[in-house]
C-alpha positions in Angstrom: -5.2 -14.8 -13.8 -3.9 -16.7 -10.8 -4.9 -20.3 -11.1 -5.7 -23.4 -9.1 -2.2 -24.2 -7.6 -2.4 -26.9 -4.9 0.7 -28.3 -3.4 0.6 -31.5 -5.4 0.3 -29.4 -8.6 2.2 -26.3 -8.0 5.7 -27.4 -8.8 5.1 -27.1 -12.5 4.3 -23.4 -12.4 7.8 -22.2 -11.6 6.9 -19.1 -9.6 9.8 -16.6 -9.6 9.5 -15.6 -6.0 8.0 -16.9 -2.8 6.0 -14.1 -1.2 4.2 -13.7 2.1 0.8 -15.2 2.3 -2.0 -12.8 1.4 0.3 -10.0 0.2 -0.6 -10.0 -3.5 -3.2 -8.2 -5.4 -5.1 -8.6 -8.7 -6.5 -5.7 -10.6 -9.8 -5.8 -12.5 -9.2 -4.2 -15.9 -12.6 -3.0 -17.0 -16.4 -3.0 -16.4 -18.4 -2.2 -13.3 -15.4 -2.9 -11.0 -12.8 -1.3 -13.2 -9.4 -0.7 -11.5 -10.5 -2.4 -8.3 -7.6 -4.2 -6.6 -8.4 -7.3 -4.6 -6.2 -9.4 -2.3 -4.9 -12.7 -3.5 -3.2 -15.6 -1.7 0.5 -15.7 -2.8 0.8 -19.4 -2.3 3.7 -21.4 -3.7 2.9 -22.2 -7.3 0.3 -19.5 -8.0 1.1 -17.9 -11.4 -0.6 -14.6 -12.4 -1.2 -14.1 -16.0 0.0 -10.7 -17.2 -2.5 -7.9 -17.7 -1.5 -7.8 -21.4 -2.6 -11.4 -22.0 -5.8 -10.9 -19.9 -6.6 -7.8 -21.9 -6.1 -9.6 -25.2 -8.4 -12.4 -24.0 -11.2 -10.1 -23.1 -10.9 -8.2 -26.3 -11.5 -11.5 -28.0 -14.5 -12.1 -25.8 -15.9 -8.5 -25.9 -19.1 -9.3 -27.7 -19.9 -12.5 -25.8 -19.3 -11.7 -22.0 -22.6 -9.9 -21.2 -25.2 -12.4 -19.9 -22.9 -15.4 -20.3 -22.6 -18.3 -17.9 -18.9 -18.7 -17.1 -16.9 -21.7 -15.8 -13.4 -21.0 -14.4 -11.8 -24.5 -14.1 -8.7 -23.4 -12.1 -9.8 -20.4 -10.1 -6.7 -19.2 -8.1 -7.2 -15.5 -7.7 -10.4 -15.7 -9.8 -9.0 -12.9 -12.0 -10.7 -14.3 -15.2 -14.1 -15.0 -13.5 -14.1 -11.7 -11.7 -13.2 -9.9 -14.9 -16.1 -11.6 -16.7 -18.5 -10.7 -13.9 -17.3 -7.1 -13.9 -18.2 -7.1 -17.6 -21.7 -8.3 -16.8 -21.5 -12.0 -17.1 -24.7 -13.5 -15.7 -23.1 -16.1 -13.5 -19.7 -17.7 -12.8 -18.7 -21.1 -11.2 -15.2 -21.1 -10.0 -13.3 -24.3 -9.0 -10.3 -24.0 -6.8 -8.3 -26.8 -5.1 -6.4 -24.8 -2.4 -8.6 -24.0 0.6 -7.0 -20.7 1.4 -7.4 -19.5 -2.2 -11.0 -20.6 -2.3 -11.7 -18.7 1.0 -10.1 -15.6 -0.4 -12.2 -15.9 -3.6 -15.3 -16.0 -1.4 -14.1 -13.0 0.6 -13.4 -11.0 -2.6 -16.9 -11.7 -4.0 -18.3 -10.5 -0.7 -16.2 -7.3 -1.0 -17.6 -6.7 -4.4 -21.1 -7.5 -3.1 -21.4 -10.1 -5.9 -24.0 -12.9 -5.5 -23.7 -14.2 -9.1 -20.9 -16.7 -8.5 -20.2 -19.9 -6.6 -16.8 -21.0 -5.5 -16.3 -24.8 -5.4 -13.4 -25.9 -3.2 -12.3 -29.2 -4.8 -10.2 -30.9 -7.4 -11.1 -29.7 -10.9 -11.0 -33.1 -12.6 -13.1 -34.7 -9.9 -15.7 -32.0 -10.2 -15.8 -32.2 -14.0 -16.1 -36.0 -13.8 -19.4 -35.6 -11.9 -21.0 -33.9 -14.9 -22.8 -30.6 -15.0 -25.3 -30.6 -12.1 -27.5 -27.8 -13.5 -29.9 -27.9 -16.4 -27.9 -25.1 -18.1 -24.3 -25.6 -19.3 -21.8 -22.9 -19.8 -21.2 -20.3 -22.5 -17.6 -19.4 -21.7 -15.0 -21.6 -20.1 -11.5 -20.8 -18.8 -8.8 -23.5 -18.7 -5.5 -22.3 -17.2 -4.1 -25.2 -15.1 -0.7 -25.6 -13.5 1.9 -26.3 -16.2 3.5 -29.7 -17.0 0.8 -31.8 -15.2 -1.2 -32.9 -18.3 -4.2 -31.1 -16.7 -5.2 -29.1 -19.8 -5.7 -32.3 -21.9 -7.7 -34.1 -19.2 -9.8 -31.0 -18.6 -10.6 -30.7 -22.3 -11.7 -34.3 -22.4 -14.0 -34.1 -19.4 -15.6 -30.8 -20.5 -16.3 -32.4 -23.9 -17.8 -35.6 -22.6 -19.7 -34.6 -19.4 -22.2 -32.1 -20.7 -20.6 -28.8 -19.4 -20.7 -26.9 -22.7 -23.6 -25.2 -24.4 -23.5 -25.3 -28.2 -21.5 -22.4 -29.4 -19.5 -22.1 -26.1 -16.2 -20.3 -26.2 -13.3 -22.1 -24.4 -10.0 -20.3 -23.5 -7.0 -22.5 -23.0 -3.7 -21.2 -21.5 -0.7 -23.7 -21.6 3.1 -23.7 -21.5 4.5 -22.7 -24.9 6.7 -25.8 -25.1 3.6 -28.1 -25.2 3.7 -29.0 -28.8 0.3 -30.4 -29.3 -3.1 -31.1 -27.7 -5.7 -33.6 -28.7 -8.6 -31.2 -29.5 -12.1 -32.4 -30.4 -12.9 -31.7 -34.0 -16.0 -29.8 -32.9 -13.7 -27.3 -31.0 -12.8 -24.9 -33.7 -9.8 -22.6 -33.3 -10.8 -18.9 -33.3 -7.6 -17.2 -31.9 -4.1 -18.2 -30.9 -1.1 -16.4 -29.6 2.2 -17.0 -27.7 3.7 -14.5 -25.2 7.0 -15.6 -23.8 6.5 -19.0 -22.0 2.7 -19.0 -22.4 0.5 -20.1 -25.3 -3.1 -19.0 -25.2 -6.0 -20.0 -27.5 -9.7 -19.5 -28.0 -11.9 -22.3 -29.3 -15.6 -22.5 -30.1 -17.6 -25.7 -29.3 -19.9 -27.0 -32.0 -21.4 -30.4 -31.9 -19.4 -33.1 -33.7 -17.7 -36.3 -32.7 -14.2 -36.7 -34.0 -10.9 -35.8 -32.3 -7.8 -34.4 -34.0 -4.2 -33.7 -33.1 -3.5 -29.9 -33.1 0.0 -28.5 -33.5 1.0 -25.7 -31.1 1.7 -22.7 -33.3 1.1 -19.0 -32.9 -1.4 -17.2 -35.1 -0.9 -13.5 -35.6 -3.9 -11.5 -34.7 
């Protein structure tokens, strides 16, 4: 997953190399577009999640993707949203701050002849602050922001308070492994959690409640 990496956010992602614009690719793992490779923008700060982590995530979600409404909060390459759509999600909204990455996302959707997604070019926090514009909320949400910008915490708070989540929604959060805690709403119940190198990734389920708790960052073997 290559996520929302604008210039004012990208420094925290620590990319290992600076590549030429437009020279990267993302591969869809499974579903109707299995093994398709799509062009991505290799902008400074974009960080692809490994296929291994992405495959683990979609194994977790295997029984819930079909017919789900998906929100990808930090779109980047759109790898997560496209993977979900390949596996027959009903709809995906993808938010991406960098204009060139947003345009590439739209081009890739056209290449796939997919009309079940909208790409929103804008700042994630500003979009979420406006509240969910549609009558329906979302069933699956991906949160994979630039590291070390406190964006995961702010995104969680806005999703929880602005009506974006359907009851029972599944929320995937990917953060830097050194982040020792997040304030997680008590009605976000931890289902899965793993650490791979410098990345910690977790799956929560939203159920209506009202209390917040401090959650320690620890890996759970699965």
